[in-house]
C-alpha positions as CSV (number, residue, x, y, z in Angstrom):
1,M,0.0,0.0,0.0
2,Q,2.9,2.3,0.8
3,T,4.3,1.7,-2.7
4,V,1.0,2.6,-4.3
5,S,0.8,5.7,-2.1
6,N,4.2,6.8,-3.2
7,V,3.3,6.3,-6.9
8,L,0.2,8.4,-6.5
9,E,2.1,11.1,-4.8
10,Y,5.1,11.2,-7.2
11,F,2.9,11.3,-10.4
12,Q,0.2,13.5,-8.8
13,I,-2.3,11.0,-10.2
14,Q,-5.2,12.0,-7.9
15,K,-4.4,15.7,-8.3
16,R,-4.8,15.4,-12.0
17,G,-8.0,13.5,-11.7
18,S,-6.7,10.1,-12.8
19,T,-6.2,6.6,-11.4
20,V,-3.4,4.0,-11.6
21,R,-5.7,1.8,-13.6
22,T,-6.5,4.5,-16.1
23,E,-2.8,5.4,-16.5
24,V,-1.9,1.7,-17.1
25,I,-4.6,1.4,-19.8
26,A,-3.4,4.7,-21.3
27,G,0.2,3.5,-21.5
28,A,-0.8,0.2,-23.1
29,T,-3.0,2.0,-25.6
30,T,-0.3,4.3,-26.6
31,F,2.1,1.4,-27.1
32,A,-0.4,-0.5,-29.2
33,T,-0.7,2.4,-31.7
34,M,3.1,2.9,-31.8
35,A,4.2,-0.7,-32.2
36,Y,4.4,-0.3,-36.0
37,I,7.7,1.6,-35.6
38,L,9.3,-1.7,-34.6
39,I,8.5,-2.8,-38.1
40,I,9.1,0.4,-40.1
41,Q,12.4,1.5,-38.5
42,P,14.3,-1.8,-39.3
43,K,12.8,-1.8,-42.8
44,Y,14.1,1.7,-43.6
45,M,17.5,1.2,-41.9
46,G,17.9,-2.3,-43.4
47,E,17.5,-0.8,-46.9
48,A,20.4,1.6,-45.9
49,G,22.6,-1.4,-45.2
50,M,22.2,-1.6,-41.4
51,D,21.5,-4.9,-39.5
52,A,17.7,-4.9,-39.4
53,V,17.5,-7.1,-36.3
54,G,19.9,-4.9,-34.5
55,V,17.9,-1.8,-35.4
56,L,14.7,-3.5,-34.1
57,L,16.4,-4.1,-30.8
58,A,17.8,-0.6,-30.6
59,T,14.4,0.8,-31.4
60,A,12.7,-1.1,-28.6
61,L,15.4,-0.4,-26.0
62,V,15.8,3.3,-26.8
63,S,12.1,4.0,-27.2
64,G,11.4,2.2,-24.0
65,L,14.1,3.8,-21.9
66,I,13.6,7.4,-23.1
67,T,9.8,7.1,-22.8
68,I,10.3,6.1,-19.2
69,V,12.6,9.0,-18.6
70,M,10.0,11.3,-20.2
71,G,7.4,10.0,-17.7
72,L,9.7,10.5,-14.7
73,V,11.1,13.9,-15.7
74,S,8.1,15.7,-17.2
75,N,5.3,13.7,-15.6
76,M,3.4,13.8,-18.9
77,P,1.9,10.8,-20.8
78,F,4.2,11.3,-23.8
79,A,6.0,8.5,-25.6
80,L,9.0,8.7,-27.9
81,A,10.5,6.6,-30.7
82,P,12.4,7.2,-34.0
83,G,10.3,9.6,-36.0
84,M,8.7,8.9,-39.3
85,G,10.3,11.1,-42.0
86,S,13.8,11.4,-40.6
87,N,14.3,7.6,-41.1
88,A,13.3,8.0,-44.7
89,V,15.6,11.0,-45.2
90,L,18.6,9.1,-43.6
91,A,17.9,5.9,-45.6
92,N,16.8,7.3,-49.0
93,S,18.1,10.9,-49.3
94,I,21.5,10.3,-47.7
95,V,22.6,6.7,-47.8
96,L,20.8,5.3,-50.9
97,A,21.5,8.5,-52.8
98,G,25.2,8.0,-52.3
99,I,25.8,11.2,-50.3
100,A,27.2,9.5,-47.2
101,S,27.3,6.2,-45.3
102,W,24.8,5.4,-42.6
103,Q,27.5,5.9,-40.0
104,V,28.0,9.5,-41.2
105,G,24.2,9.9,-41.4
106,L,24.0,8.9,-37.7
107,G,26.7,11.4,-37.0
108,M,24.5,14.1,-38.5
109,V,21.6,13.1,-36.3
110,F,23.9,13.2,-33.3
111,I,25.0,16.8,-34.1
112,S,21.5,18.0,-34.7
113,G,20.4,16.4,-31.4
114,T,23.3,18.1,-29.6
115,V,22.2,21.5,-30.9
116,F,18.7,20.7,-29.8
117,L,19.9,19.9,-26.3
118,L,21.9,23.1,-26.0
119,L,18.9,25.2,-27.0
120,S,16.9,23.3,-24.4
121,I,19.4,23.9,-21.6
122,F,19.5,27.6,-22.3
123,G,15.8,28.0,-22.6
124,V,15.8,29.2,-26.2
125,R,13.1,26.7,-27.2
126,E,10.8,27.9,-24.5
127,L,11.2,31.5,-25.6
128,I,10.3,30.5,-29.1
129,V,7.1,28.9,-27.9
130,K,6.1,32.1,-26.2
131,L,6.5,34.0,-29.5
132,I,3.7,32.0,-31.1
133,P,0.2,33.6,-30.8
134,K,-2.3,31.8,-28.6
135,D,-4.8,31.0,-31.4
136,I,-2.0,29.6,-33.5
137,K,-1.0,27.3,-30.6
138,I,-4.6,26.0,-30.3
139,G,-4.7,25.6,-34.1
140,I,-1.6,23.4,-33.9
141,S,-3.5,20.9,-31.9
142,A,-6.4,20.8,-34.5
143,G,-3.9,20.7,-37.4
144,L,-2.2,17.8,-35.7
145,G,-5.5,16.0,-35.4
146,L,-6.2,16.5,-39.1
147,F,-2.7,15.1,-39.9
148,I,-3.3,12.1,-37.7
149,I,-6.7,11.4,-39.5
150,R,-5.1,11.7,-42.9
151,T,-2.2,9.4,-42.0
152,A,-4.5,6.8,-40.5
153,L,-6.8,6.8,-43.6
154,V,-3.9,6.5,-46.0
155,N,-2.1,3.8,-44.0
156,A,-5.3,1.7,-43.7
157,K,-6.1,2.4,-47.4
158,L,-9.6,3.5,-46.4
159,V,-9.2,6.2,-49.0
160,A,-7.9,5.7,-52.5
161,E,-4.5,6.9,-53.7
162,N,-4.3,10.7,-54.0
163,F,-7.7,10.8,-52.2
164,K,-9.6,9.9,-55.3
165,G,-12.6,8.3,-53.6
166,L,-12.8,5.6,-50.9
167,G,-10.5,2.6,-50.7
168,D,-11.2,-0.9,-52.2
169,F,-13.3,-2.5,-49.5
170,S,-13.1,-5.8,-51.4
171,Q,-9.6,-6.1,-50.0
172,P,-9.7,-8.0,-46.6
173,S,-7.4,-5.6,-44.8
174,V,-9.3,-2.5,-45.9
175,A,-12.6,-4.2,-44.9
176,L,-11.1,-5.1,-41.5
177,A,-10.1,-1.4,-41.0
178,G,-13.7,-0.3,-41.8
179,I,-15.0,-2.9,-39.3
180,G,-12.4,-1.8,-36.8
181,L,-13.6,1.8,-37.1
182,I,-17.2,0.7,-36.4
183,I,-16.0,-1.4,-33.4
184,C,-14.1,1.6,-32.0
185,L,-17.1,3.9,-32.5
186,V,-19.4,1.5,-30.7
187,L,-17.0,0.9,-27.8
188,N,-16.0,4.6,-27.4
189,Y,-19.5,6.0,-27.3
190,A,-21.5,3.2,-25.7
191,R,-23.0,4.2,-22.4
192,F,-24.8,2.0,-19.8
193,T,-27.1,3.2,-17.0
194,V,-27.1,1.1,-13.9
195,K,-29.2,2.3,-10.9
196,G,-29.3,5.8,-12.2
197,R,-25.6,6.0,-12.8
198,T,-24.1,6.2,-16.3
199,Y,-21.0,4.3,-17.2
200,K,-18.8,4.2,-20.2
201,I,-16.3,1.5,-21.3
202,R,-12.9,2.1,-19.8
203,G,-10.0,1.5,-22.2
204,A,-12.4,1.4,-25.2
205,I,-9.7,2.3,-27.7
206,L,-7.3,-0.4,-26.5
207,L,-10.1,-2.9,-26.4
208,G,-11.1,-1.9,-30.0
209,I,-7.5,-2.5,-31.1
210,I,-7.4,-6.0,-29.4
211,I,-10.8,-7.0,-30.8
212,T,-9.9,-5.9,-34.3
213,T,-6.6,-7.8,-34.2
214,V,-8.4,-11.0,-33.0
215,L,-11.0,-10.5,-35.8
216,G,-8.1,-10.2,-38.2
217,L,-6.8,-13.6,-37.1
218,I,-10.2,-15.1,-37.7
219,L,-10.4,-13.6,-41.2
220,G,-6.9,-14.5,-42.1
221,V,-5.7,-10.9,-42.4
222,V,-3.4,-11.3,-39.4
223,K,-1.0,-14.3,-39.0
224,F,-0.1,-15.6,-35.6
225,P,3.7,-15.7,-35.4
226,E,5.5,-19.1,-35.3
227,S,7.2,-18.0,-32.1
228,I,6.4,-15.2,-29.7
229,F,10.0,-14.8,-28.7
230,T,12.6,-12.6,-30.5
231,K,15.4,-14.6,-32.0
232,G,19.0,-13.5,-32.6
233,A,18.5,-9.9,-31.6
234,L,21.1,-9.4,-28.8
235,S,24.0,-10.5,-31.0
236,S,22.9,-8.0,-33.7
237,L,22.8,-4.9,-31.5
238,G,26.6,-4.5,-31.7
239,N,26.4,-4.1,-35.5
240,V,24.5,-0.8,-35.2
241,A,25.3,0.7,-31.8
242,F,28.2,3.1,-31.2
243,K,28.8,3.4,-35.0
244,A,27.9,7.0,-35.5
245,D,30.7,8.9,-37.3
246,V,30.4,12.4,-35.8
247,L,33.7,13.7,-37.1
248,G,32.8,12.5,-40.6
249,A,29.6,14.5,-40.4
250,L,31.4,17.7,-39.8
251,R,31.6,18.8,-43.4
252,P,29.9,21.9,-45.0
253,E,27.9,19.9,-47.5
254,Y,26.1,18.1,-44.7
255,I,24.9,21.2,-43.0
256,A,21.6,21.3,-44.9
257,F,20.7,17.7,-43.8
258,M,21.6,18.5,-40.1
259,L,19.4,21.6,-40.3
260,A,16.6,19.5,-41.8
261,F,16.9,17.0,-39.0
262,F,16.9,19.8,-36.4
263,I,14.0,21.8,-37.9
264,S,11.9,18.7,-38.3
265,D,12.5,17.5,-34.8
266,F,12.0,20.9,-33.2
267,F,8.7,21.8,-34.8
268,S,7.4,18.2,-34.7
269,T,8.0,18.1,-31.0
270,L,6.6,21.6,-30.6
271,G,3.4,20.8,-32.4
272,T,3.0,17.4,-30.7
273,A,3.7,18.7,-27.2
274,L,1.3,21.7,-27.6
275,G,-1.4,19.6,-29.2
276,L,-1.3,16.8,-26.6
277,A,-1.0,19.3,-23.7
278,N,-4.1,21.1,-25.0
279,K,-5.9,17.8,-25.2
280,A,-4.9,16.9,-21.7
281,G,-6.0,20.3,-20.3
282,M,-2.4,21.2,-19.3
283,M,-2.2,24.6,-21.0
284,D,-2.3,27.8,-19.0
285,E,-4.6,30.8,-19.7
286,N,-2.2,32.2,-22.2
287,G,-2.1,29.1,-24.3
288,N,1.4,28.1,-23.0
289,F,2.5,24.7,-21.7
290,P,4.6,25.2,-18.6
291,L,6.2,21.8,-18.7
292,I,7.4,22.1,-22.4
293,G,11.0,22.8,-21.3
294,K,11.3,19.4,-19.7
295,V,9.6,17.7,-22.7
296,F,12.1,19.5,-25.0
297,L,15.0,18.4,-22.8
298,V,14.1,14.7,-22.8
299,D,13.3,14.8,-26.5
300,S,16.8,16.1,-27.4
301,V,18.5,13.6,-25.1
302,G,16.5,10.9,-26.9
303,T,17.8,12.0,-30.3
304,I,21.4,11.9,-29.1
305,T,20.9,8.5,-27.4
306,G,19.2,7.2,-30.5
307,A,22.0,8.3,-32.8
308,V,24.6,6.6,-30.5
309,M,22.5,3.4,-30.6
310,G,22.0,3.4,-34.3
311,L,18.7,5.2,-34.8
312,S,17.4,8.2,-36.7
313,V,15.9,11.2,-34.9
314,V,13.9,10.2,-31.8
315,T,10.9,12.4,-31.2
316,T,7.7,12.7,-29.2
317,Y,5.0,10.7,-30.9
318,V,1.5,12.0,-31.9
319,E,0.2,8.5,-31.1
320,S,0.5,9.5,-27.4
321,A,-2.8,11.2,-28.1
322,T,-4.5,7.7,-27.8
323,G,-3.3,7.4,-24.2
324,V,-4.4,11.0,-23.5
325,E,-7.8,10.2,-25.0
326,V,-8.4,7.2,-22.6
327,G,-7.6,9.4,-19.6
328,G,-3.8,9.3,-19.3
329,R,-2.7,12.5,-17.5
330,T,0.6,11.6,-15.9
331,G,4.0,10.2,-16.5
332,L,3.0,6.8,-15.2
333,A,1.3,6.2,-18.6
334,S,4.7,6.8,-20.2
335,V,6.4,4.4,-17.8
336,V,4.0,1.7,-18.8
337,T,4.5,2.4,-22.5
338,G,8.2,2.3,-22.0
339,L,8.1,-1.0,-20.2
340,L,6.1,-2.5,-23.0
341,F,8.7,-1.3,-25.5
342,I,11.4,-3.0,-23.5
343,A,9.2,-6.2,-23.3
344,A,9.1,-6.1,-27.0
345,V,12.8,-6.8,-27.1
346,F,11.9,-10.3,-26.0
347,F,8.4,-10.7,-27.5
348,A,8.6,-8.6,-30.6
349,P,6.7,-11.1,-32.9
350,L,3.7,-10.9,-30.5
351,F,3.5,-7.1,-30.6
352,L,4.3,-6.9,-34.3
353,M,1.2,-8.9,-35.2
354,I,-1.0,-5.9,-34.4
355,P,-2.1,-4.8,-37.9
356,T,-2.5,-1.2,-39.3
357,A,-6.2,-2.1,-39.8
358,A,-6.5,-2.3,-36.0
359,T,-4.6,0.9,-35.0
360,S,-5.8,3.2,-37.8
361,P,-9.4,3.4,-36.6
362,A,-8.3,4.4,-33.1
363,L,-6.1,7.1,-34.6
364,I,-9.0,8.5,-36.6
365,L,-11.1,8.9,-33.5
366,I,-8.1,10.5,-31.7
367,G,-7.6,13.0,-34.5
368,I,-11.2,14.0,-34.4
369,S,-11.1,14.5,-30.6
370,M,-8.0,16.7,-30.9
371,M,-10.0,19.2,-33.0
372,N,-12.2,20.0,-30.0
373,G,-9.7,22.7,-29.0
374,L,-11.1,24.8,-31.8
375,K,-14.0,25.8,-29.6
376,S,-11.5,28.1,-27.8
377,V,-10.5,29.9,-31.0
378,D,-11.8,33.3,-31.9
379,F,-13.6,32.9,-35.2
380,D,-13.2,36.5,-36.2
381,P,-11.7,36.4,-39.7
382,L,-8.6,38.2,-38.6
383,K,-7.7,35.5,-36.1
384,W,-9.4,32.5,-37.7
385,T,-7.8,32.7,-41.1
386,P,-4.2,31.9,-40.0
387,V,-5.5,29.0,-37.9
388,A,-7.5,27.6,-40.8
389,I,-4.6,27.8,-43.2
390,L,-2.3,26.3,-40.6
391,M,-4.7,23.3,-40.4
392,I,-4.8,22.9,-44.2
393,G,-1.0,23.1,-44.3
394,S,-0.7,20.4,-41.5
395,L,-3.2,18.2,-43.3
396,F,-1.2,17.9,-46.5
397,G,2.4,18.9,-45.4
398,G,2.7,17.7,-41.8
399,T,2.9,19.6,-38.5
400,P,6.2,21.4,-39.1
401,K,5.2,22.8,-42.4
402,G,1.7,23.6,-41.1
403,I,3.2,25.7,-38.4
404,A,5.4,27.6,-40.8
405,I,2.4,28.4,-43.2
406,G,0.2,29.4,-40.3
407,L,2.8,31.8,-38.8
408,V,3.5,33.4,-42.2
409,T,-0.2,33.8,-42.8
410,Y,-0.6,35.3,-39.3
411,C,2.1,37.9,-40.0
412,I,0.7,38.8,-43.4
413,V,-2.9,39.2,-42.3
414,N,-2.1,41.2,-39.2
415,I,0.4,43.5,-41.0
416,M,-2.2,44.2,-43.7
417,Y,-4.9,44.8,-41.2
418,Y,-2.7,47.2,-39.3
419,T,-1.6,49.0,-42.5
420,F,-4.9,49.4,-44.2
421,T,-7.4,50.0,-41.4
422,D,-7.9,52.7,-38.8
423,E,-7.3,50.3,-36.0
424,R,-3.6,50.8,-35.5
425,S,-3.3,48.8,-32.3
426,K,0.2,47.6,-31.5
427,E,-1.4,44.4,-30.1
428,T,-2.6,43.6,-33.7
429,L,0.9,44.1,-35.2
430,P,3.0,41.0,-34.9
431,S,6.3,41.5,-33.0
432,L,9.6,41.6,-34.8
433,F,10.6,38.4,-33.1
434,T,7.4,36.6,-34.3
435,I,8.1,37.7,-37.9
436,V,11.7,36.4,-37.6
437,L,10.4,33.1,-36.2
438,A,8.0,32.8,-39.1
439,L,10.8,33.3,-41.6
440,L,13.0,30.8,-39.8
441,T,10.3,28.2,-40.0
442,C,10.2,28.6,-43.8
443,L,13.8,27.3,-44.1
444,Q,12.4,23.8,-44.1
445,F,11.0,24.4,-47.5
446,F,14.4,25.1,-49.0
447,I,16.7,22.5,-47.5
């Protein structure tokens, strides 16, 4: 009992209106929606010439450990793993393009992570966050939700290529995703009244993922692994860990790639942290997230650690929204997610059998719920237009590019309003620092 009491006190579980049971379910739910990275990361890095089994082990270990650290340091239900996008850049744009070896590529990631860490230590990143207007911060959450929905629809093939109609539901995996969406809807919104008290299904999203996976086994879409134990992984870790060539990455022609890694990681973490904090009700009255400094710090340490162990940029995952949705409000959820990643080192085949058709429906519902923050946005055209364009940019270009487009739009709209109307309020005119920030975010379009 004393141990439980200590856990409740350390993570402030009761203060944040949660329970240990809810946090455990939240952590497991987040892991279930992130497990795909254990497949994708080895695939990309394997194509770049790395030992795929070693990469899988490094992914599970680093993701697990740094997610636990995130939970202990920031006390937020955020999980981390190698980010989608940076792995493709390292494998395709650097190694397979013949620009540098994967060892040098890891060196670039290490350097970008080190810059990230230094900015975190000196509080520069927190200052940047404060320069972003309140409505834009709220819009980031909604834009992130749209991007999650789009990604889930595409991955599950519920929409046709290039969004030209719906997907082919004659394909068993697509049909399973459709059925999974119905299952998640039913479980998420079912309510039962007993003796005048209304109850909802706890862990509905995780339960939906499990039921859809089991249904996939019955329909033959999902194959049960021959063995639930990971084979030959430990001997492969040495083939990828401690191979980063940092000195080899210190060449002028690699600066653009390091800048690309940095900008992508920075604004991806920024957008994810603000979006999840808004969803969890952790933003203050000015739209700021007081704990974002700790999130940034752990995130940057994760990138450095990942590079040392043979991974591309490690970043805070938007799939953490699934844990927040089921009630996760503290770092205990992250600890649970991290422990499951570490368990995956030994039982990877069991976790990897969870299909995209099971996780995508859950992500669609999460994306929809993240758009609830728009109720706090001022829909006056002056303030709404930049937010709307940010959301459109996030939908098609991802969170970092959406933020850039939204900030530039904010500056243009407000400067024009200040210039051509009689309302010459200095509060309307964006600050010089905000204008500079908007221009800096646009660098990602040219590197």
